[in-house]
C-alpha positions, 0 to 999 in steps of 0.5 A, a space after each residue: 502484302 495486304 490481305 487482298 494481295 494474299 487472296 489474289 496470289 492464292 487465287 491466281 496460283 490455284 487458277 494457273 495450276 488448274 489451267 495447266 492440267 485442264 487445257 494444255 495437257 489435254 490438248 497435247 494428248 488430243 493433238 495428232 500434230 507433233 509440233 503442236 504437242 511440243 508447243 503445248 508441253 513447252 507452255 505447260 513447263 512455263 506455266 508450271 514455273 510461273 505457278 511455282 514462283 507464286 507458291 514461293 511468294 506465298 511460302 516466303 510471306 508465311 501464307 502457306 507452309 513449306 511442303 515436306 521435302 526429301 531428306 539429305 541422306 548424306 547429311 544424316 549418314 555423317 551425323 550418324 557416324 559421329 
């Protein structure tokens, strides 16, 4: 992708994650209707998956580093035994 594609991906990922925190979670907390709160939570999960796909695209194209993950403790234990 071009530099413009990188900027658009970065911008849309940031705006998406900011929107989830600001709108849907606040609406779910303020809603007294249980059915609406469930829908807000469902929408939050869908948007979080969308934002993750944008993050994965940025990592794949080396526009962003892979965040640190959990260590595979079983693999570490097997290597220690050798």
